[in-house]
N, C-alpha and C positions, 0 to 999 in steps of 0.2 A: 692849514688849509680849513674849508670852514665847513665847519657840523651839516652832513646831510640828515634833514627829517623827513623820515616817512611820509608820502603824499597824502595815503589813508588815512594817518592820524589827522591829518589838516581838513580833509575834506570832510570829518565825522565833526569835528568839531565845529566849523564855519558854518557848516549846516544844521546842526543842535543849538550854537547859539542864536542864531539870523529868523528861524521858524518860533512863531508861538504856537501852540496846543490847538488841535482842529478845532473845537468846540468854540473856544476863542474868537480865531478868526470869523467862524460863521457868526458870531455874537457882534464883532468888530463890524462885518458885512453890511449886517441890515442894520445893525444904530446908522451906518452911512447911508445906508439906503434911505432910511427914515429921514433924515436930515435932505440930503438933497431934493427928496420929492416935497416938502413943508417949502423951500425955494422957489420951486416951480412957480409960475404966474399963469394959473388956470383962467381959460375963457372963459366969458361970463356965456349966459343962455343965446344972447342974441347974436353974437360973435359966432357959437359954435355951431347954431343952425344956417347961417350964411358959408359959412366952410364947406359943414356938409353938402350942401347945395351945389356949391359949385366941385366938390369932388363929383356927385353925381351928374350934372351936366358935363364935366369931361368924359367918365367912363361912358354915357351914352354916346357923346360927340365921337368917341374914338369906336366903338361900336358899330357906329352905322358907316363910317368910314373904312374901316374894315372889309363888309360887308358890302358895300358898292366896288371898293376894288377887286373881291373874290367875284361877283358877279360881273363886272364888267372885263375880267380877266377869261374867266370862263367864258364868256359868250366870244373871246376874240378868237381863245383856243377852240372851241367847236367850231366856228364858221370857217377858218381855217383847216380843221381837218387834223392840228394835231392832237385832238383829246378828240373821242367821239365813245361814249358810249356804247358797250357791245351789246349786242341784241340777242348772241348767239349764246344759250346755255350747253355747256359739255358737261358730261356725265361720266366717271369711273365707274365703270361694273370692275367688283372683284373677278382676279381669275378663277375658271373653273377647278373641281380637284384635281382633273388630269392634267395639269399643270402646263396648260396652253403656252402662259405668258404671262407680263405682271398685271393687264386688263385689256381692255378694250373701250375705248373710248367712241360714245352715241352721239351722234348730232340730233339737234331733231329734224324732224320732217314735218312735210305735209298732215293734215291730223287724219286724213283717208287711208285708209290702206292699201295697201298697192295691189293687189289682184284686183278692186275693182274699177 
């Protein structure tokens, strides 16, 4: 029969042998990062300005399109009656100490007193 080796001892050995110390991995990461950054072809000033202008024009055009669609949709929904801003203001008054109930809803009425 084959000799069984414990899985714990194998996992400890493979984990310890395959990993480098933490600070060495950090140093390796940054050295690779700087090596990659040296290979990057950076745009010249003219190309950078051109690309920046293109991005800004696209952002402004997208914002204008969203504004137009929002205004149009608001107009359509308001004119068909699906959306109408409420002109009534409701106010909830706290219950009195005698415990009449959860509160009273008061709707605004005419500004003139009812007795006059």
